[in-house]
C-alpha positions as CSV (number, residue, x, y, z in Angstrom):
1,X,-41.1,18.6,-18.1
2,X,-39.0,21.3,-17.1
3,X,-38.7,22.2,-21.1
4,X,-42.6,22.5,-21.0
5,X,-42.8,24.6,-17.6
6,X,-40.0,26.9,-18.3
7,X,-39.4,27.3,-21.8
8,X,-43.0,26.6,-23.2
9,X,-41.9,24.0,-25.4
10,X,-44.6,21.0,-26.2
11,X,-42.8,18.0,-25.2
12,X,-45.9,15.9,-25.2
13,X,-45.0,14.0,-28.3
14,X,-41.8,13.1,-27.0
15,X,-43.3,11.9,-23.5
16,X,-46.0,9.9,-25.9
17,X,-43.2,8.3,-27.8
18,X,-41.1,7.4,-24.6
19,X,-44.2,5.9,-23.0
20,X,-45.0,3.7,-26.2
21,X,-41.4,2.5,-25.9
22,X,-41.8,1.7,-22.2
23,X,-45.1,-0.2,-22.8
24,X,-43.8,-2.1,-25.7
25,X,-40.5,-3.3,-23.3
26,X,-43.2,-4.1,-20.6
27,X,-45.4,-6.2,-22.8
28,X,-42.1,-7.9,-24.4
29,X,-41.2,-8.6,-20.7
30,X,-44.4,-10.0,-19.7
31,X,-44.5,-12.3,-22.8
32,X,-41.0,-13.7,-21.8
33,X,-42.2,-14.1,-18.1
34,X,-45.0,-16.1,-19.3
35,X,-43.0,-18.3,-21.5
36,X,-40.5,-19.2,-18.8
37,X,-43.3,-19.8,-16.3
38,X,-44.8,-22.0,-18.9
39,X,-41.5,-23.8,-19.5
40,X,-40.8,-24.1,-15.8
41,X,-44.3,-25.7,-15.3
42,X,-43.7,-28.1,-18.2
43,X,-40.5,-29.2,-16.7
44,X,-41.8,-29.7,-13.2
45,X,-44.7,-31.9,-14.8
46,X,-42.2,-34.0,-16.6
47,X,-40.1,-34.3,-13.3
48,X,-42.9,-35.4,-11.7
49,X,-44.1,-38.0,-14.3
50,X,-42.8,-41.7,-13.5
51,X,-39.4,-42.5,-15.3
52,X,-38.6,-45.4,-17.7
53,X,-35.8,-47.5,-16.0
54,X,-32.6,-47.1,-17.5
55,X,-30.7,-49.9,-18.6
56,X,-26.7,-49.8,-19.1
57,X,-25.1,-52.7,-20.7
58,X,-21.5,-53.0,-19.4
59,X,-19.0,-54.7,-21.7
60,X,-17.3,-57.6,-20.1
61,X,-13.6,-57.9,-20.0
62,X,-12.2,-60.3,-22.8
63,X,-11.2,-63.7,-21.1
64,X,-7.1,-63.5,-20.1
65,X,-5.1,-65.0,-22.9
66,X,-2.2,-68.0,-21.9
67,X,0.0,-66.3,-24.2
68,X,2.6,-63.7,-22.8
69,X,2.4,-60.1,-23.7
70,X,4.5,-59.0,-26.6
71,X,7.4,-57.0,-26.0
72,X,7.0,-53.4,-26.0
73,X,8.2,-51.5,-28.8
74,X,11.4,-49.4,-28.3
75,X,12.4,-46.4,-30.6
76,X,15.8,-45.0,-30.3
77,X,17.4,-42.2,-31.9
78,X,21.3,-41.0,-31.9
79,X,22.2,-37.4,-32.1
80,X,25.9,-36.5,-32.8
81,X,27.3,-33.9,-30.4
82,X,30.6,-33.5,-32.1
83,X,34.1,-34.4,-31.0
84,X,33.3,-38.1,-31.3
85,X,30.6,-37.9,-28.9
86,X,26.9,-38.6,-29.3
87,X,23.6,-38.9,-27.4
88,X,21.2,-41.8,-27.8
89,X,17.4,-41.4,-26.8
90,X,15.1,-44.1,-26.2
91,X,11.3,-44.1,-26.0
């Protein structure tokens, strides 16, 4: 506006373009708001609707075996340290 008042430059086209952009963004924001409100309304309606019961089947443990558990597997490795010495690690 100062350009127009002090310099005599016509800025009406620039103002019109800026207003068009602002109006377009306002329309987009309004559409987004309406979509979100519709989605929230649908979600509220679904939450209020009676729900079907959820049935969960829990697997039953296998019957205990009368046989003893097999021994755990042990893996060992030996590393030579030099000078006739070594280190053995088992897992």
